N, C-alpha and C positions, 0 to 999 in steps of 0.2 A: 958508321951511318949515325946521323944525328937524330936525337929523340923527337925533334920538332917535326920530321919528315913523315907524313902519314902515307904509307904505301897504298892505302885503299882511296886516297883523295879522288881520283877520277871517277871510281865506282860510285863513291859516297856523294859527290857532286851531281852525278847523273840520278841518283837515287832522290836527292833532295829536290831536284827540279821536276822528276815525275810525280812525287808526292805533292808539289804545288799544282801541277797540271791535273792530278786526279781531284784535288781539292776544288780547283776552279771549275772542272766539269761538272762536280757534284752539285755545287752552287748555281751553275748556269744553266744545267738541264742535260748534261751528258752529251753523247755523240762523238764522233771522230775527233782525233786531236793529234798535233805533232809539234815539236818545238825545234828551235835553232838556236845556238848561243854563238855570236858574234864577239869573238875573243878581243878583236882589235878595238871595238868601241865598248865592250863589255856590257852588250845590249842582249837580253834574251827576248825571242820572239816566239809567242805562243799562239798557234793556230787551233781554234776551236769551231766546231761545226755548229755549236749552240749559239755562237754569234750571228750566224745567219739569219737567225729568227727572234732577235732582241734588238730593241732600239738601243742606240750607243748610250743613252741616258740609264735606261734600265740595266744593262750590261755593267755600267760602271758603278751604279749602286749596290749591285750583287757582288761583283769582284773586287770592288775597294777593300771591304774588310778582310778579306782573305790575303790580298796583296800587302795590306797594312800589317797583318799578323806574321807575315813570312819574315823568317830571319835571314833569308839569301839576300846577298849583297850585290846588286847589279847597278851599273849607272842607269840604267832603264830596262823596264819590262814593257813590251808592247803586245796587246793581244790584238789578233787578227782574226776574221773570219776564215774557216777553213775552205781552201780552195781545192778542189778534187784534181 
């Protein structure tokens, strides 16, 4: 087995995403959330209930620094209002 292979990669990947979602929830006001990763487009979709109560401009101002400081490497991260 190669030393470059991380057997915990899937769990670490999910943990990193869950940390990012928790940071976004804390910055944007909490509420329900869920995420989906589209591997073919390398896009992470994050649904946040708090986005239902913020203007797009306000959400961008609050979420921008969190996303900018993230070390996760996605083609795109899309924030969406949480749809029950």
